[in-house]
Backbone as CSV, one residue per row, in Angstrom:
resi,resn,N_x,N_y,N_z,CA_x,CA_y,CA_z,C_x,C_y,C_z
1,MET,14.227,19.620,-11.558,13.789,18.473,-10.770,13.622,17.287,-11.710
2,ALA,14.069,16.131,-11.313,13.981,14.915,-12.122,12.544,14.418,-12.177
3,THR,12.160,13.950,-13.336,10.813,13.397,-13.481,10.828,11.919,-13.143
4,GLN,9.642,11.333,-13.075,9.507,9.912,-12.742,10.294,9.058,-13.728
5,THR,10.301,9.436,-15.019,11.000,8.625,-16.005,12.502,8.750,-15.866
6,GLU,12.989,9.894,-15.373,14.424,10.083,-15.198,14.920,9.437,-13.914
7,THR,14.061,9.310,-12.917,14.436,8.759,-11.631,14.228,7.258,-11.642
8,LYS,15.253,6.534,-11.212,15.105,5.079,-11.142,14.295,4.735,-9.899
9,VAL,13.189,4.038,-10.085,12.318,3.649,-8.991,12.784,2.299,-8.470
10,ARG,13.054,2.221,-7.186,13.524,0.985,-6.564,12.345,0.281,-5.926
11,THR,12.231,-1.011,-6.159,11.164,-1.810,-5.573,11.630,-2.351,-4.225
12,VAL,10.776,-2.213,-3.227,11.045,-2.783,-1.915,10.200,-4.042,-1.792
13,THR,10.851,-5.162,-1.526,10.134,-6.431,-1.409,9.618,-6.619,0.008
14,LYS,8.706,-7.566,0.152,8.174,-7.883,1.472,9.293,-8.353,2.391
15,LYS,10.217,-9.115,1.862,11.344,-9.612,2.655,12.178,-8.445,3.190
16,GLU,12.486,-7.478,2.326,13.273,-6.319,2.769,12.529,-5.534,3.849
17,LEU,11.235,-5.372,3.657,10.429,-4.661,4.640,10.445,-5.390,5.980
18,ILE,10.290,-6.689,5.938,10.317,-7.498,7.162,11.678,-7.360,7.847
19,ASP,12.754,-7.413,7.073,14.100,-7.265,7.646,14.264,-5.907,8.332
20,ARG,13.797,-4.840,7.693,13.922,-3.498,8.292,13.112,-3.383,9.581
21,ILE,11.897,-3.912,9.571,11.061,-3.853,10.776,11.693,-4.665,11.897
22,ALA,12.217,-5.838,11.570,12.875,-6.679,12.577,14.073,-5.943,13.174
23,ASP,14.855,-5.274,12.350,16.010,-4.531,12.850,15.587,-3.357,13.731
24,GLN,14.539,-2.650,13.325,14.072,-1.476,14.083,13.461,-1.857,15.423
25,THR,12.762,-2.968,15.451,12.039,-3.342,16.667,12.814,-4.304,17.550
26,GLY,13.828,-4.958,16.996,14.572,-5.935,17.773,13.863,-7.277,17.867
27,GLU,12.741,-7.413,17.179,12.015,-8.686,17.170,12.679,-9.648,16.192
28,LYS,12.440,-10.942,16.398,12.971,-11.942,15.481,12.264,-11.816,14.140
29,ARG,13.015,-12.103,13.080,12.482,-11.976,11.725,11.251,-12.850,11.520
30,VAL,11.252,-14.065,12.072,10.111,-14.973,11.905,8.847,-14.398,12.536
31,VAL,8.988,-13.737,13.682,7.834,-13.134,14.366,7.287,-11.990,13.519
32,VAL,8.187,-11.136,13.028,7.763,-9.998,12.203,7.115,-10.501,10.916
33,LYS,7.695,-11.542,10.321,7.132,-12.101,9.080,5.717,-12.598,9.315
34,ARG,5.490,-13.287,10.425,4.163,-13.808,10.749,3.165,-12.656,10.924
35,ILE,3.590,-11.590,11.601,2.711,-10.443,11.846,2.384,-9.722,10.541
36,VAL,3.416,-9.455,9.731,3.199,-8.759,8.454,2.283,-9.593,7.555
37,GLN,2.537,-10.890,7.459,1.708,-11.747,6.605,0.273,-11.796,7.116
38,SER,0.112,-11.845,8.429,-1.220,-11.851,9.022,-1.956,-10.551,8.692
39,PHE,-1.254,-9.437,8.790,-1.837,-8.140,8.449,-2.291,-8.122,6.989
40,LEU,-1.418,-8.555,6.090,-1.759,-8.565,4.668,-2.936,-9.497,4.374
41,ASP,-2.953,-10.658,5.041,-4.065,-11.599,4.859,-5.384,-10.961,5.285
42,GLU,-5.379,-10.224,6.392,-6.593,-9.555,6.879,-7.045,-8.466,5.915
43,VAL,-6.095,-7.715,5.354,-6.441,-6.672,4.385,-7.112,-7.306,3.174
44,VAL,-6.511,-8.364,2.645,-7.080,-9.052,1.474,-8.462,-9.608,1.796
45,SER,-8.601,-10.216,2.960,-9.879,-10.797,3.364,-10.970,-9.729,3.477
46,ASP,-10.660,-8.634,4.151,-11.648,-7.568,4.324,-12.024,-6.921,2.992
47,LEU,-11.051,-6.688,2.126,-11.365,-6.122,0.812,-12.191,-7.105,-0.007
48,GLY,-11.909,-8.395,0.141,-12.674,-9.431,-0.554,-14.128,-9.474,-0.111
49,GLU,-14.391,-8.997,1.105,-15.762,-8.923,1.615,-16.406,-7.566,1.321
50,GLY,-15.687,-6.709,0.587,-16.227,-5.406,0.217,-16.104,-4.355,1.300
51,LYS,-15.313,-4.617,2.331,-15.145,-3.644,3.414,-14.184,-2.539,3.000
52,ARG,-14.323,-1.402,3.649,-13.454,-0.237,3.446,-12.445,-0.223,4.582
53,LEU,-11.156,-0.082,4.263,-10.110,-0.058,5.284,-9.513,1.340,5.370
54,GLU,-9.564,1.930,6.532,-9.044,3.281,6.719,-7.940,3.264,7.763
55,PHE,-6.766,3.725,7.342,-5.621,3.844,8.239,-5.288,5.332,8.319
56,ARG,-5.612,5.965,9.443,-5.430,7.411,9.620,-4.059,7.872,9.165
57,ASP,-4.040,8.944,8.433,-2.845,9.597,7.898,-2.105,8.769,6.844
58,PHE,-2.385,7.476,6.748,-1.741,6.630,5.735,-2.585,6.618,4.467
59,GLY,-3.850,6.172,4.596,-4.719,6.146,3.437,-5.909,5.235,3.619
60,VAL,-6.733,5.163,2.570,-7.964,4.380,2.593,-7.966,3.431,1.394
61,PHE,-8.257,2.166,1.668,-8.451,1.158,0.624,-9.938,0.867,0.552
62,GLU,-10.484,0.837,-0.657,-11.871,0.428,-0.810,-12.062,-0.235,-2.156
63,VAL,-13.093,-1.066,-2.231,-13.403,-1.787,-3.458,-14.521,-1.035,-4.166
64,ARG,-14.316,-0.783,-5.455,-15.328,-0.083,-6.251,-15.569,-0.854,-7.543
65,GLU,-16.787,-0.708,-8.034,-17.121,-1.371,-9.298,-16.801,-0.431,-10.453
66,ARG,-16.064,-0.952,-11.418,-15.806,-0.200,-12.651,-16.897,-0.589,-13.643
67,LYS,-17.562,0.375,-14.190,-18.678,0.114,-15.094,-18.206,-0.533,-16.393
68,ALA,-19.123,-1.289,-17.007,-18.848,-1.882,-18.316,-18.682,-0.741,-19.317
69,ARG,-17.856,-0.986,-20.332,-17.610,0.067,-21.318,-17.221,-0.550,-22.652
70,ILE,-17.201,0.290,-23.659,-16.746,-0.130,-24.979,-15.343,0.449,-25.157
71,ALA,-14.387,-0.431,-25.470,-13.007,-0.002,-25.689,-12.627,-0.317,-27.129
72,GLN,-11.387,0.022,-27.482,-10.938,-0.227,-28.842,-9.587,-0.925,-28.801
73,ASN,-9.471,-2.012,-29.563,-8.207,-2.720,-29.682,-7.249,-1.825,-30.464
74,PRO,-6.113,-1.433,-29.879,-5.225,-0.488,-30.562,-4.585,-1.047,-31.835
75,LYS,-4.432,-2.371,-31.931,-3.829,-2.964,-33.133,-4.812,-3.008,-34.292
76,THR,-6.018,-3.540,-34.010,-6.992,-3.766,-35.084,-8.035,-2.651,-35.166
77,LEU,-8.083,-1.779,-34.179,-9.078,-0.707,-34.073,-10.507,-1.248,-33.952
78,GLU,-10.600,-2.537,-33.656,-11.898,-3.172,-33.470,-12.471,-2.779,-32.108
79,ARG,-13.767,-2.517,-32.042,-14.424,-2.193,-30.772,-14.617,-3.465,-29.961
80,VAL,-14.372,-3.351,-28.663,-14.441,-4.501,-27.782,-15.250,-4.124,-26.548
81,GLU,-16.154,-5.021,-26.158,-16.918,-4.777,-24.934,-16.081,-5.207,-23.733
82,VAL,-15.932,-4.310,-22.780,-15.208,-4.625,-21.552,-16.251,-4.728,-20.443
83,PRO,-16.371,-5.890,-19.802,-17.400,-6.055,-18.763,-17.055,-5.251,-17.506
84,SER,-18.052,-5.058,-16.670,-17.803,-4.369,-15.405,-16.929,-5.271,-14.543
85,LYS,-16.176,-4.650,-13.649,-15.344,-5.443,-12.745,-15.097,-4.657,-11.466
86,TRP,-14.713,-5.382,-10.443,-14.410,-4.772,-9.154,-12.913,-4.537,-9.068
87,SER,-12.522,-3.381,-8.529,-11.101,-3.105,-8.361,-10.877,-2.381,-7.039
88,VAL,-9.665,-2.485,-6.543,-9.300,-1.838,-5.283,-8.770,-0.447,-5.589
89,LYS,-9.302,0.526,-4.895,-8.851,1.910,-5.023,-8.138,2.302,-3.742
90,PHE,-7.096,3.108,-3.873,-6.363,3.603,-2.716,-6.332,5.120,-2.781
91,LYS,-6.683,5.742,-1.677,-6.589,7.197,-1.582,-5.592,7.499,-0.476
92,ALA,-4.530,8.199,-0.832,-3.467,8.490,0.125,-3.946,9.416,1.234
93,GLY,-3.478,9.154,2.442,-3.767,9.997,3.595,-2.800,11.168,3.670
94,ARG,-2.956,11.987,4.683,-2.190,13.225,4.819,-0.674,12.991,4.844
95,LEU,-0.206,12.111,5.698,1.240,11.894,5.794,1.802,11.256,4.522
96,MET,1.028,10.396,3.897,1.454,9.784,2.638,1.561,10.846,1.549
97,ARG,0.592,11.749,1.479,0.646,12.831,0.487,1.858,13.716,0.712
98,ILE,2.134,14.061,1.959,3.289,14.912,2.268,4.573,14.232,1.802
99,ALA,4.710,12.964,2.115,5.924,12.228,1.754,6.093,12.136,0.244
100,THR,5.020,11.869,-0.490,5.142,11.707,-1.938,5.236,13.035,-2.663
101,GLU,4.668,14.100,-2.117,4.789,15.405,-2.757,6.227,15.902,-2.723
102,LYS,6.992,15.439,-1.752,8.401,15.832,-1.689,9.162,15.301,-2.893
103,LEU,8.695,14.200,-3.490,9.342,13.640,-4.671,9.252,14.594,-5.852
104,SER,8.107,15.285,-5.970,7.907,16.161,-7.119,8.174,17.625,-6.800
105,GLY,8.486,17.929,-5.550,8.782,19.304,-5.172,7.567,20.198,-5.144
106,LYS,6.371,19.621,-4.992,5.150,20.428,-4.951,5.104,21.270,-3.696
107,SER,4.409,22.385,-3.798,4.193,23.218,-2.620,2.699,23.450,-2.483
108,GLY,2.311,24.422,-1.715,0.889,24.708,-1.543,0.425,24.285,-0.183
109,ALA,-0.738,23.595,-0.142,-1.329,23.192,1.135,-0.379,22.315,1.933
110,SER,0.352,21.444,1.239,1.256,20.563,1.973,2.420,21.337,2.564
111,ALA,2.834,22.426,1.910,3.917,23.233,2.451,3.493,23.861,3.769
112,GLN,2.213,24.251,3.864,1.702,24.816,5.108,1.666,23.749,6.194
113,ILE,1.278,22.547,5.825,1.237,21.454,6.788,2.646,21.157,7.274
114,GLU,3.610,21.175,6.339,4.984,20.831,6.689,5.632,21.857,7.604
115,SER,5.106,23.089,7.633,5.713,24.107,8.483,5.580,23.749,9.953
116,LYS,4.613,22.898,10.283,4.473,22.392,11.645,5.105,21.006,11.679
117,PRO,6.281,20.871,12.278,6.936,19.560,12.275,6.079,18.488,12.928
118,ASP,5.959,17.376,12.272,5.199,16.250,12.789,6.133,15.055,12.825
119,PRO,6.439,14.529,14.007,7.387,13.422,14.084,6.942,12.185,13.314
120,ARG,5.638,12.044,13.068,5.149,10.873,12.340,5.536,10.933,10.870
121,VAL,5.753,12.151,10.343,6.131,12.292,8.940,7.479,11.622,8.702
122,ALA,8.349,11.656,9.703,9.671,11.056,9.561,9.580,9.578,9.201
123,ALA,8.553,8.906,9.676,8.402,7.484,9.376,8.234,7.247,7.876
124,PHE,7.699,8.239,7.172,7.488,8.092,5.732,8.630,8.680,4.923
125,THR,9.403,9.611,5.485,10.348,10.364,4.680,11.814,10.112,4.988
126,GLU,12.146,9.650,6.184,13.553,9.446,6.520,14.140,8.313,5.705
127,ALA,15.377,8.502,5.313,16.083,7.423,4.634,16.470,6.392,5.681
128,LYS,16.132,5.174,5.413,16.450,4.092,6.346,17.835,3.558,6.007
129,PRO,18.651,3.250,7.005,19.966,2.692,6.707,19.825,1.333,6.027
130,ASN,20.683,1.083,5.066,20.644,-0.191,4.357,21.308,-1.231,5.240
131,VAL,20.548,-2.216,5.638,21.044,-3.256,6.517,21.664,-4.343,5.663
132,GLY,22.741,-4.934,6.114,23.424,-5.986,5.381,22.542,-7.205,5.196
133,ALA,23.067,-8.204,4.576,22.294,-9.428,4.338,21.896,-10.074,5.650
134,ARG,20.678,-10.566,5.672,20.182,-11.244,6.870,19.963,-12.704,6.543
135,SER,19.923,-13.475,7.584,19.709,-14.908,7.433,18.324,-15.190,6.883
136,ASN,18.186,-16.185,6.072,16.891,-16.575,5.514,16.230,-17.643,6.372
137,VAL,16.668,-17.806,7.583,16.091,-18.800,8.484,14.639,-18.464,8.711
138,GLY,13.771,-19.394,8.520,12.333,-19.182,8.765,11.605,-18.591,7.585
139,SER,12.246,-18.460,6.422,11.585,-17.882,5.244,10.655,-18.872,4.636
């Protein structure tokens, strides 16, 4: 099985995601772009207020404080104080774990879950057809 370093990881941009959703739903790209951007703005806003966001089977986003610590500069070996800071943590949900475990070929609890077909898993695991270039109107 190929490791993460051997496998080329492809980045999906927001534009590509919007194009795929527009193609799947038949909605205009500008409408989908407005909805996706609105969703992302709400996520950022809620996390900025310290709220916890839970999307069933997808995952949970929450803000946690990282404690202050003493680190070491790798070049000079000098000790450096790192102040506490807030960071966003993500914990994958059930369907997300199933989809990503397929990348590494893991078995176990997820293999038992997979024995019961769940149509929602397809949304995370099916290869989406590559759609040709789309117009940038409304970008």
